[in-house]
Backbone as a ProteinNet text record, in pm:
[ID]
protein_1_A
[PRIMARY]
GADNNGGALSAFFVKSVEEIPYNISIIQISKPLPSAAAEAPTPAPSQQNLTAIMSRHGCKVFADTLSASPDAMSTFSDNVNGGLTVFCPMDDAFKVVTIN
[TERTIARY]
-2947	-2941.7	-2982.3	-3015.8	-3059.1	-2946.6	-2979.9	-2879.5	-2816	-2891	-2841.5	-2738.5	-2712.1	-2607.4	-2505.7	-2491.7	-2390.2	-2426.2	-2551.1	-2594.1	-2567.2	-2524.1	-2498.4	-2629.3	-2627.7	-2746.3	-2740.8	-2836.1	-2836.6	-2946.3	-3024.6	-3130.2	-3105.4	-3161.7	-3143.2	-3277.5	-3282.3	-3401.4	-3428.6	-3554.9	-3595	-3673	-3784.1	-3861.7	-3956.2	-4006.8	-4111.1	-4246.3	-4327.9	-4457.9	-4565.3	-4562.8	-4662.9	-4599.9	-4626.4	-4576.4	-4688.5	-4712.4	-4804.8	-4719.8	-4674	-4579.4	-4617.9	-4521.4	-4533.9	-4618.2	-4667.3	-4748.9	-4688.2	-4667.8	-4618.6	-4555.2	-4453.7	-4392.9	-4380	-4422.5	-4415.7	-4311.5	-4212.6	-4106.3	-4096.1	-4037.9	-4009.9	-3861	-3823.3	-3680.3	-3658.8	-3531.5	-3499	-3530.4	-3532.4	-3568	-3607.1	-3678.8	-3721.2	-3601.9	-3618.5	-3518.1	-3560	-3477.5	-3513.5	-3516	-3607.5	-3617.8	-3674.4	-3605.7	-3657.3	-3792.1	-3813.8	-3941.1	-4054	-4024.4	-4126.7	-4159.5	-4067.1	-4085.5	-4153.8	-4174.4	-4234	-4376.9	-4421.8	-4556.8	-4658	-4768.3	-4875.8	-4979.7	-5048.7	-5154.1	-5266.7	-5332.9	-5449.3	-5561.7	-5648.4	-5760.8	-5854.1	-5914.4	-6002.3	-6127.2	-6176.1	-6298	-6418.9	-6504.2	-6623.3	-6745.5	-6839.3	-6966.9	-7059.5	-7066.4	-7137.6	-7290.4	-7342.6	-7487.9	-7519.9	-7430	-7450	-7441.8	-7350.1	-7338	-7464.4	-7513.5	-7637.5	-7750.4	-7761.9	-7868.1	-7864.8	-7746.3	-7733.8	-7764.6	-7761.1	-7783.3	-7912	-8011.1	-8145.2	-8176.8	-8093	-8118.1	-8132.5	-8195.5	-8207	-8288.3	-8398	-8481.7	-8401.9	-8332	-8249.6	-8136.6	-8069	-7960.6	-8012.5	-8129.7	-8187.1	-8225.8	-8279.1	-8315.8	-8192.3	-8086.1	-7960.5	-7904.5	-7906.7	-7854.8	-7936.7	-8065.1	-8153.8	-8146.3	-8085.6	-8077.2	-7935.7	-7916	-7781.1	-7715.6	-7793.4	-7736	-7689.6	-7773.8	-7738.1	-7617.5	-7617.9	-7504.3	-7377.5	-7382.3	-7265.3	-7209.9	-7295.7	-7255	-7189.7	-7252.6	-7204.8	-7065.9	-7050.1	-6921.3	-6811.6	-6844.2	-6745.9	-6691.9	-6770.9	-6732.5	-6686.4	-6709.4	-6681.9	-6534.6	-6444.7	-6299.2	-6244.8	-6308.6	-6263.9	-6317.6	-6397.1	-6461.1	-6607	-6691.1	-6833.1	-6909	-6998.4	-7085.7	-7223.4	-7283.6	-7417.7	-7509.7	-7613.7	-7718.7	-7831.2	-7846.4	-7951.5	-8066.7	-8190.3	-8306.2	-8323.9	-8363.7	-8389.6	-8511.8	-8526.5	-8636.2	-8772	-8785.4	-8911.3	-8959.8	-8871.5	-8908.8	-8983.1	-8966.3	-9031.1	-9166.6	-9203.6	-9332.1	-9446.4	-9551.9	-9671.9	-9741.9	-9775.4	-9848.8	-9995.7	-10083.8	-10227.4	-10289.3	-10361.1	-10426.6	-10577.7	-10639.1	-10785.5	-10861.8
-5230	-5252.3	-5128.5	-5151.2	-5039.5	-4942.1	-4813.1	-4712.2	-4731.4	-4781.9	-4785.7	-4897.3	-4983	-5083.5	-5076.8	-4957.3	-4936.7	-4998	-5035.2	-5092.1	-5238.5	-5305	-5449.8	-5523.7	-5625.9	-5706.8	-5832.7	-5843.8	-5956.2	-6057.6	-6024	-6111.7	-6141.7	-6253.6	-6286.1	-6328.9	-6319.8	-6356.5	-6505.2	-6540.6	-6682.3	-6724	-6651.1	-6683.7	-6570.3	-6573.6	-6482.4	-6537.8	-6457	-6502.2	-6466.1	-6344.8	-6298.3	-6188.4	-6191.9	-6087.9	-6042.9	-5912.3	-5851.6	-5749.4	-5787	-5702.5	-5555	-5472.7	-5325.6	-5267.5	-5351.9	-5301.3	-5335.4	-5463.7	-5501.5	-5639.1	-5657.9	-5787.8	-5814.2	-5930.1	-5968.3	-6080.7	-6057.6	-6158.5	-6202.6	-6319.6	-6368.9	-6353.1	-6297.9	-6289.9	-6372.7	-6398	-6490.9	-6441.7	-6311.5	-6255.2	-6111.8	-6059.2	-5918.4	-5824.3	-5713.1	-5605.9	-5502.4	-5478.6	-5377	-5236.9	-5155	-5019.2	-4931.9	-4823.1	-4727.2	-4670.9	-4652.3	-4601.7	-4699.8	-4827	-4930.4	-4947.2	-4910.4	-4926.8	-4802	-4699.9	-4575.1	-4604.4	-4538.1	-4560	-4512.3	-4579.3	-4539.2	-4460.7	-4372.4	-4296.2	-4389.1	-4352.8	-4429.3	-4415.7	-4513.7	-4500.6	-4386.8	-4321.6	-4211.1	-4264.1	-4182.1	-4220	-4202	-4299.9	-4294.3	-4282	-4203.1	-4193.4	-4296.5	-4415.4	-4524.9	-4501.6	-4432.1	-4405.4	-4310.9	-4217.1	-4129.4	-4207.2	-4303.6	-4387.4	-4470.9	-4528.7	-4606.6	-4517.7	-4397.7	-4305.9	-4275.5	-4253.1	-4221.1	-4339.6	-4460.1	-4577.9	-4652.9	-4580.3	-4639.1	-4701	-4678.1	-4735	-4623.7	-4511.9	-4396.8	-4427.7	-4498.4	-4528.1	-4612.7	-4712.8	-4796.8	-4714.8	-4629.6	-4546.3	-4450.5	-4391.1	-4299.8	-4373.9	-4496.5	-4578.7	-4615.7	-4651.7	-4685.9	-4566.4	-4448.5	-4327.9	-4286.7	-4314.8	-4273	-4367.6	-4483.2	-4579.7	-4580.3	-4525.2	-4519.3	-4657.1	-4757.7	-4892.6	-4949.4	-4936.8	-4988.9	-4911.8	-4778.7	-4700.5	-4732.8	-4756.9	-4795	-4926.3	-5026.1	-5157.7	-5145.1	-5065.6	-5044.2	-4980.9	-4873.6	-4803.5	-4889	-4969.5	-5057.2	-5165.3	-5204.5	-5315.9	-5277.2	-5156.6	-5119.5	-5127.2	-5096.4	-5099	-5241.4	-5336.6	-5474.6	-5549.8	-5483.9	-5547.4	-5574	-5527.4	-5535.8	-5545.6	-5638.3	-5648.3	-5608.7	-5514.6	-5469.1	-5498.1	-5573.1	-5592.7	-5501.2	-5394.6	-5299.1	-5311.2	-5313	-5318.4	-5187.2	-5198	-5080	-5007.1	-4881	-4798.7	-4859.7	-4921.6	-4982.3	-5085.6	-5153.3	-5257.6	-5197.3	-5066.9	-5001.5	-4938.2	-4945.6	-4889	-4971.6	-4903.5	-4970.5	-5045	-5168.7	-5250.6	-5252.5	-5219.4	-5221.7	-5343.2	-5425.1	-5544.7	-5517.1	-5534.2	-5511.1	-5639.7
9069.4	9211.9	9288.9	9413.3	9499.3	9526.8	9540.2	9567.8	9704.8	9803.2	9939	9961.3	9857.9	9874.2	9761.8	9706	9603.8	9469.4	9449.8	9323.3	9308.1	9416	9409.4	9386.8	9303.9	9278.6	9363.3	9459.2	9545.6	9508.3	9407.2	9360.5	9212.6	9166.3	9026	8963.1	8829.6	8754.5	8768	8798.1	8808.2	8684.9	8656.6	8537.7	8503	8383.7	8337.4	8380.3	8443.9	8490.1	8384	8332.5	8235.3	8151.9	8021.6	7932.6	7841.6	7840.2	7748	7670.9	7550.4	7476.2	7471.7	7496.7	7493.5	7604.4	7697.6	7807.1	7940.6	7970	8100.5	8096.3	8179.5	8198.7	8346.6	8388.9	8529.6	8542.5	8625.2	8638.8	8783.9	8804.2	8940.9	8960.9	9077.7	9116	9241.2	9271.4	9377.6	9519.4	9541.3	9672.8	9659.1	9758.5	9751.4	9746.7	9679.3	9678	9778.5	9881.5	9981.1	9919.7	9967.5	9918	10027.8	10054.3	10157.4	10116.2	9986.2	9939.1	9966.3	9950.5	9971.2	10120	10205.9	10348.9	10413.5	10332.8	10384.6	10432.9	10539.8	10584.6	10484.2	10478.1	10384.6	10460.2	10392.7	10461.6	10502.8	10609.5	10656.2	10556.2	10547.7	10457.2	10503.2	10407.3	10441.3	10513.9	10602.2	10678.2	10584.8	10585.7	10505.3	10593.6	10552.5	10623.5	10560.3	10620.7	10560.2	10553.6	10651.9	10645.7	10530.7	10501.4	10385.2	10257.6	10249.5	10130.1	10110.7	10222.1	10213.2	10163.4	10216.8	10177.3	10028.4	9975.2	9831.3	9742.1	9794.7	9712.2	9744.4	9788.4	9803	9936.9	10038	10172.9	10276.3	10239.4	10325.7	10452.7	10440.4	10555.5	10657.5	10606.9	10693.8	10759.7	10681.9	10732.8	10839.1	10815.3	10914.7	11041.9	11026.5	11142.6	11222	11153.8	11218.6	11294.4	11231	11293.5	11414.8	11414.9	11524.9	11646.5	11627.9	11739.1	11796.6	11917.6	11975.4	11991.1	12027.1	12044.1	11910.3	11810.3	11677.2	11620.7	11635.2	11583.3	11656.1	11786.7	11864	11817.8	11798.4	11750.4	11612.3	11527.2	11390.8	11399.1	11474.4	11484.9	11546.1	11645.6	11710.7	11615.5	11518.1	11434.6	11295.1	11253.3	11114.6	11081.8	11173.3	11144.6	11134.4	11195.9	11190.9	11068.4	10992.6	10876.2	10909.1	10825.6	10853.9	10722.1	10712.1	10596.8	10641.4	10569.8	10603.9	10485.6	10510.1	10410.6	10448	10371.9	10406.9	10309.4	10362	10275	10200.2	10075.2	9995.5	10053.1	10021.1	10073.1	10037.1	9921.5	9881.3	9982.6	10051.6	10147.6	10267.2	10290.7	10404.6	10369.6	10242	10202	10258.9	10291.6	10345	10234.1	10259.6	10163.8	10208.3	10118.6	10147.4	10080.4	10162	10106.4	10108.8	9993.1	9983.9	9992.5
[MASK]
++++++++++++++++++++++++++++++++++++++++++++++++++++++++++++++++++++++++++++++++++++++++++++++++++++

């Protein structure tokens, strides 16, 4: 039981969900066990420089174009925290094609 309630057990075993001997056992209990450690705030996710990530993975031309356009960069920045999917063309897509 939790230390903050004198070790009293307020939940009981319901069933085994998954067992992998000597590695892990997942069980279902009747209700959550409160814990001050579990309620502690978690650190915020680290900030990522998405244009730098794009550049490292073959989308440098697109990332540079995005960075050079204030309107595009503003739209990108305003939406990235709410969830954003970016399909960026690889650098090869920007190569000039010569037709003879």
